[in-house]
C-alpha positions in Angstrom: -42.5 34.2 22.6 -40.9 32.1 25.3 -38.7 34.0 27.8 -35.5 32.2 28.8 -34.7 32.0 32.5 -32.0 34.5 33.6 -29.7 31.7 34.8 -29.9 29.8 31.6 -29.2 33.0 29.6 -26.1 33.8 31.7 -24.8 30.2 31.3 -25.2 30.3 27.5 -23.6 33.7 27.3 -20.6 32.8 29.6 -17.5 31.8 27.6 -16.5 28.1 27.8 -13.5 27.7 30.1 -10.7 25.8 28.5 -9.8 22.7 30.4 -6.2 21.9 31.2 -4.6 18.8 29.8 -4.6 16.9 33.1 -8.3 17.8 33.6 -9.1 16.3 30.2 -6.9 13.3 31.1 -8.9 12.8 34.3 -12.2 13.3 32.5 -11.3 10.8 29.7 -9.4 8.3 32.0 -11.6 5.3 30.9 -10.8 6.0 27.2 -7.2 6.5 28.0 -7.0 3.2 29.8 -8.6 1.4 26.9 -6.2 3.0 24.4 -3.1 2.5 26.5 -2.3 -1.1 25.5 -2.5 -0.2 21.8 -0.3 2.9 22.3 2.3 0.9 24.2 2.3 -1.8 21.6 2.7 0.9 18.9 5.7 2.5 20.7 7.4 -0.8 21.4 7.0 -2.6 18.1 6.9 0.3 15.6 8.7 3.3 17.0 11.3 1.8 19.3 12.9 -0.2 16.5 13.6 3.1 14.7 16.6 3.4 17.0 18.2 0.5 15.2 18.7 2.7 12.2 21.7 4.0 13.9 23.7 1.0 12.5 23.4 2.8 9.1 26.1 5.1 10.4 28.2 2.4 12.1 30.4 -0.6 11.1 28.0 -2.8 13.0 29.5 -6.0 14.4 26.8 -8.2 16.1 29.2 -9.8 18.5 30.2 -6.4 20.1 26.8 -4.7 19.9 25.5 -1.5 18.5 27.0 0.8 21.2 30.5 -0.6 20.8 30.6 -0.7 17.0 32.7 2.1 15.5 31.1 5.1 13.7 31.7 5.3 10.0 29.7 8.4 9.2 28.0 8.2 5.7 30.4 5.5 4.5 27.6 3.0 4.3 25.6 5.2 1.9 28.3 5.2 -0.7 26.5 2.4 -2.7 23.8 5.0 -3.4 25.8 8.1 -4.5 28.6 6.1 -6.1 26.0 4.1 -8.1 26.8 0.5 -7.1 25.7 -1.7 -10.0 23.8 -4.0 -7.8 21.9 -1.2 -6.1 21.1 0.5 -9.4 19.8 -2.8 -10.8 17.6 -3.3 -7.7 16.3 0.3 -8.0 15.5 -0.1 -11.7 13.6 -3.4 -11.1 11.7 -1.8 -8.2 10.7 1.3 -10.2 9.5 -0.8 -13.2 7.4 -3.0 -11.0 6.0 0.0 -9.2 5.1 1.6 -12.5 3.3 -1.5 -13.6 1.4 -1.8 -10.4 0.3 1.8 -10.5 -0.9 1.5 -14.1 -2.5 -2.0 -13.8 -3.2 -2.9 -10.2 -4.3 0.5 -8.9 -7.2 1.2 -11.4 -8.4 -2.4 -11.2 -10.4 -2.1 -7.9 -12.1 1.0 -9.2 -13.3 -0.9 -12.3 -14.3 -3.9 -10.3 -16.3 -1.7 -7.9 -18.1 0.0 -10.7 -19.0 -3.4 -12.3 -20.2 -4.8 -9.0 -22.2 -1.7 -8.3 -23.9 -2.0 -11.7 -25.2 -5.5 -10.9 -28.9 -5.4 -10.2 -29.1 -8.8 -8.4 -27.9 -8.3 -4.8 -27.4 -12.0 -4.3 -25.2 -12.3 -7.4 -23.3 -9.2 -6.2 -22.6 -10.8 -2.8 -21.5 -14.1 -4.4 -19.1 -12.3 -6.8 -17.7 -10.1 -3.9 -17.0 -13.1 -1.8 -15.2 -14.9 -4.6 -13.1 -11.7 -5.3 -12.2 -11.3 -1.6 -10.9 -14.9 -1.1 -7.4 -14.6 -2.7 -6.5 -11.8 -0.2 -6.5 -14.3 2.6 -4.0 -16.6 0.9 -0.3 -16.4 1.8 2.2 -15.6 -0.9 3.5 -19.2 -0.6 0.1 -20.5 -1.7 -0.4 -17.8 -4.4 3.0 -18.6 -6.0 2.3 -22.3 -5.8 -1.1 -21.8 -7.5 0.6 -19.8 -10.3 3.2 -22.5 -10.7 0.5 -25.2 -11.0 -1.3 -23.1 -13.6 1.5 -21.7 -15.7 4.6 -23.8 -14.8 6.3 -26.1 -17.3 4.3 -29.0 -15.9 1.3 -26.9 -15.2 -2.3 -27.0 -16.5 -1.6 -24.6 -19.4 1.4 -26.5 -20.8 -0.3 -29.8 -20.2 -3.3 -28.6 -22.3 -0.9 -27.4 -25.0 1.0 -30.7 -25.1 -2.3 -32.6 -25.3 -3.2 -30.7 -28.4 0.3 -30.9 -30.0 0.9 -27.2 -29.5 4.2 -25.5 -28.5 4.5 -24.9 -24.7 5.2 -21.5 -23.2 7.5 -20.6 -20.4 6.0 -18.1 -18.1 7.3 -18.9 -14.6 10.9 -19.2 -15.6 11.0 -16.6 -18.3 13.0 -13.5 -17.1 11.4 -11.2 -19.6 7.9 -12.0 -18.2 8.9 -11.9 -14.5 7.8 -8.3 -13.8 4.4 -8.8 -15.5 4.1 -12.1 -13.6 4.5 -10.5 -10.2 2.2 -7.7 -11.2 -0.5 -10.2 -12.2 -0.1 -12.1 -8.9 -0.6 -8.8 -7.0 -3.6 -8.0 -9.2 -5.2 -11.5 -8.6 -4.5 -11.5 -4.9 -5.5 -7.9 -3.8 -7.7 -6.3 -6.4 -10.9 -7.8 -5.1 -10.1 -6.9 -1.5 -9.4 -3.3 -2.4 -12.9 -2.9 -3.9 -14.3 -2.7 -0.4 -13.4 0.9 0.0 -14.7 1.9 -3.4 -18.0 0.1 -2.9 -18.4 1.9 0.4 -17.7 5.2 -1.3 -20.2 4.4 -4.1 -22.8 3.7 -1.5 -22.4 7.2 -0.1 -23.1 9.0 -3.4 -26.5 10.7 -3.2 -29.1 8.9 -5.3 -30.8 12.2 -6.1 -27.7 13.2 -8.1 -28.3 10.3 -10.5 -32.0 11.1 -10.6 -31.4 14.7 -11.4 -28.8 13.9 -14.1 -31.3 11.4 -15.6 -34.0 14.1 -15.8 -31.4 16.3 -17.6 -31.0 13.5 -20.2 -27.7 12.1 -19.0 -27.0 8.5 -20.0 -25.0 5.9 -18.0 -21.6 7.1 -19.3 -22.3 10.7 -18.6 -23.6 9.8 -15.1 -20.4 7.9 -14.6 -18.2 10.8 -15.7 -20.2 13.6 -13.9 -21.5 11.9 -10.8 -19.8 8.7 -10.0 -16.1 9.5 -10.6 -16.3 12.9 -8.8 -17.8 11.0 -5.9 -14.8 8.7 -5.8 -12.2 11.4 -6.5 -11.2 12.1 -2.9 -10.8 8.4 -2.1 -8.7 7.9 -5.3 -6.4 10.7 -4.4 -6.1 9.5 -0.8 -5.2 5.9 -1.9 -2.8 7.1 -4.6 -0.9 9.3 -2.1 -0.6 6.3 0.3 0.5 4.1 -2.6 3.3 6.6 -3.4 4.5 6.1 0.2 5.1 2.4 -0.6 6.3 3.0 -4.1 9.7 1.5 -3.3 8.2 -1.4 -1.5 7.0 -3.9 -4.0 7.1 -7.1 -1.9 9.7 -9.2 -0.3 8.2 -12.7 0.2 6.7 -12.8 -3.2 10.0 -11.9 -4.9 12.3 -14.0 -2.8 10.1 -17.1 -3.4 10.5 -16.8 -7.2 14.1 -15.6 -7.3 15.6 -19.0 -8.0 13.5 -19.5 -11.1 14.7 -16.4 -13.0 17.9 -15.3 -11.2 18.8 -12.4 -9.0 19.7 -10.0 -11.8 16.0 -9.9 -13.0 14.2 -10.3 -9.7 16.2 -8.3 -7.2 14.4 -5.3 -5.8 15.3 -3.0 -3.0 13.7 -5.1 -0.3 15.6 -8.3 -1.4 18.8 -6.2 -1.9 18.6 -5.1 1.8 18.0 -8.7 2.8 20.8 -10.1 0.7 23.4 -7.6 1.9 22.3 -7.2 5.5 21.5 -10.8 6.4 23.2 -13.1 3.9 26.4 -11.0 3.3 26.4 -9.7 6.9 26.9 -6.1 5.7 24.4 -4.8 8.2 25.4 -1.1 7.9 24.9 -1.0 4.1 21.6 -2.8 4.3 20.3 -0.4 6.9 21.5 2.6 4.9 19.6 1.5 1.8 16.5 0.7 3.9 16.7 4.1 5.7 16.9 6.0 2.4 14.0 3.9 1.0 11.9 5.0 3.9 12.9 8.6 3.7 12.0 8.7 -0.1 8.6 7.2 0.8 8.0 10.0 3.4 9.0 12.7 0.9 6.8 11.3 -1.8 3.8 11.3 0.5 4.4 14.8 1.7 5.0 16.1 -1.9 1.9 14.3 -3.2 -0.2 15.5 -0.3 0.9 19.1 -1.0 0.1 18.7 -4.7 -3.3 17.4 -3.7 -3.9 20.6 -1.6 -2.9 22.8 -4.5 -5.5 20.9 -6.7 -8.2 21.5 -4.1 -8.2 18.0 -2.6 -8.0 17.3 1.1 -5.2 14.6 0.8 -4.3 12.4 3.8 -4.5 15.4 6.2 -5.7 18.9 6.1 -3.5 22.0 5.9 
């Protein structure tokens, strides 16, 4: 048996002295200097603009400035508690689109990742992955233009139908199909990109679990249910919580580009409602009030969903 030197034993037995914050700052000064530009950028461009939310409580007049504009208390929030028809219409459209995206867009990357992971040929998998990623890099202007070229009145689909003496269909300008149209555009643009996270999670699942389940006689479906989906559960919960935080944000550029085709009654969501009232109608206070409430609702949904995840035994986006 090897005897430890007395000095080494005393050093191991001595309690570790807790460093003060300025000592840790001095010790990690290089890391602090590297992180400093990012922190300053975050403060200036993300947190400092929060102060502008004060115009939600003022009758903001741009030509006299924020400080000189008179206070109006909660008067700008009256469109919310009094049930302004325009606000309720925007809220209804937003919730319907959010529900469609949660039901259709959110599960799509999981299914795509499972399909890609089941491909045996690695070369074919990389080719399919690259094709699926490409739409994410296109701007909404290009995406909307592509859909118009495909499904517009003079698009490829209707040209084909006319060529074969069939009745044409109106997809781009049909108000009843608008919400499904914007949902399908989001699905086409971002579903492939979102598979990256799920493919990474699938790669981390222990292969021995599949081998053990195969020895026990489990087929592909039982392996999927008992091994694969439990391995993805934490990531699914995490992304679902984050999605709830953006549940009232269903896109601005995509909606505003297609608003003239179907009208404001059908297309207006909370983001475009804020733009139309704050910028176009110059009612800055009301627009800021709606935007502020929208952000607060998102925070509350994230906190509530995270707490529910803890109760169900999941870690959520942060630990308790």
